[in-house]
C-alpha positions, 0 to 999 in steps of 0.5 A: 284334159281330165274329167274335172277340168272338162266339167269346169269348162262345160259349166263355164261355157254354160254360165259365163259370158264371153263379152261377145253377147249382150248383157241384161241391164236390169234384173226383173223383180220376180228373178231378184225375188227368187235369188234372194229367196234361195240365198236366204235358204242357203244362209239358213242351211249353212248355219244348220250344218254348222250345228249338225251335218246332214248329207241332204242339206249339204247337198242342197246348200251346194246346189244354191251356193253359186246363186248366193255368191252371184247375188252377193256380187250383184248387190255389191256392184249395185251398191257401188254404182249407187255410191257413184251416182251420189258423188256425181251430185256432189259440189266437190268437182274433184269428187265428181271427176273421180266418179265419172272416171269409174262410172263406165267400169262400175256399169260394166261390172253391174251388167256382168254381175246381173247376167251371171246371176241370171245364169245361176238361177237357170236350171241346169240341163238334166243331161249336162254332165253326160257323154254324148253321141253325135249323129250325121245324116245327109239331108237334101242335096243328093251325093253332095249332101253325103260328101258334106256329112263326111266333112262335118263328121271329120270336123268334129272328130278333129275338134275333139282330138284338138280339145283333148276330148276322148272319142271314138267312132260308134258307126261310120257307114258309106252309101251303098249307091256310090263309092266315089270320093270328091276332090276334097277326099270326101266319102259319100256318107250314109250315116255316122255316129261319134261318141264324145266319151267325157263327162260333160260333153253333152253340155259342150255339144248340145248347141250343134244339133240342127241342120247344117247347110253347105253352099259350094260348087260341086265337082260335077258342076260344069257351069260353076253354079253354087249348090246348096245341101244340108246335113242333119246333126243330132246330139244325144246323151250317152251312157258310158259303156262301163256303166255304174250300178246307179246307171244301170238301175236308171235303165230299169226305172220306168220313170227314167228317160232312158228306160225302154221296155223290151216288150216294146222293141222289135229285134231283127238280125240280118246279114251286113251290107256293103263293104267288109270282105269275106265276112259280109253276107256270110253271118247274120251279125247286123242288128236292127231294133225298132221301138214300136210305140214311137217307130224309132229304128236304130241298125248297127252292123260295124262290128263282126259280133252280133252281141257287139252290134246289139249292145251298141244299138240298145245304147243308141236307142235309149239315147234317142228315146231319152232326147225325144222325151226331153223334147216332149217335156220342153214342148209341153213347158212352152205351151204352158207359159208365154212363149219366149222360147217359141220363136227361137227354139231349135228344131231338127228342121232349122238351118242353124249354120251355113258353111259358104265355100265361095266366101270363105265363111261360116255363119251361125244363124242363132248367135249371128256370128260370121266367122272367116277362115273356113279351112280352120273351121273344117279342121276343128280349129280355134275358128270352130271353137269360137263359133261353138262358144258363141252358141253357148252364149246364145243358149244361156241368154235364151234360158235366161229369157225363158226363166224370166218369162216363167217367173214373171208368169208365176208372179202375174198368176199369184197377184191375180189370185191374191186380188181375187181372194181380196188379199 
């Protein structure tokens, strides 16, 4: 799959319903007013560009063109519904029957166009077009949690292969304490990082971040009791290794989310641990970086080259700090507006999904989707793809609800200010 195709998939998943989620039946006045304001701006810019081309105006027109088109489709569907409602009041029985036949389809078209307009108005995630890093760290559950971390790592790796997404293993570190494997062939995993190198990968995988819970009977359980373990999955933005000059400049820009002041980072080199043959404990190739202000630590020992480990560790540190800064801004925004997101915001402590082996079931607790055929999920097959898409729909709906709350809060504030000033 090419870059342009993958971007199109990411865009579609972020802004289009797949029919399994609810639709917004009525567009709030504040949101409709915003759409019309932006559509008027698009019309004005289009006329100006016909007279004199300007790159900045062209870029802005392109950014809001989707809103203008979505508004056009919304108003067309609304007008069609109005005509049908008029025909339903007709004295002509045949016309009333024709209107009744078309009513359901027109209502569905209006609901879809309403949702599409709402989604078009939601701001695009700032990391949406970037590649991503998917990190796996075992949570509560001891060895069983480590085994399942390996299963999740292999699941996403297989999913990338099935979808044709370019990817590579950045880190894959087995636990020092036990080299055993499960009956499923799982390795007790300490930590792993998978990079999905396609632009737009962050938009596709961002909904996978959170705690993944597994319920199954471990190999060591003689009485057949079901145990519950968990694995933390992080999804972080990632710069490609072959960075452009613009990206490198972003690293050096103190205003950038990816900026890290080298003076605030403690760098340690050490001998590698664990399996690795004669190289292990012979040279100081392992690198550990600690960002002193936040306490964020990254260690890397997968390569025999210290420089290679250092470069990868810096990339991972930048990505982790960028994600934290983004989360901090979102938290501030939630505190400043009526908290629609506060009840549904995903945090790393939430159990977002459960994999139940005995029931052959995978449940996503946000989209409320129950999917059977667990082996296909763990193979990264179509069932997992269905789950991931259901989460994208859920995320879009959360973005829409947050935008509605934001617009209504702004409208209410403006109304109070006007009333106070006597306007």
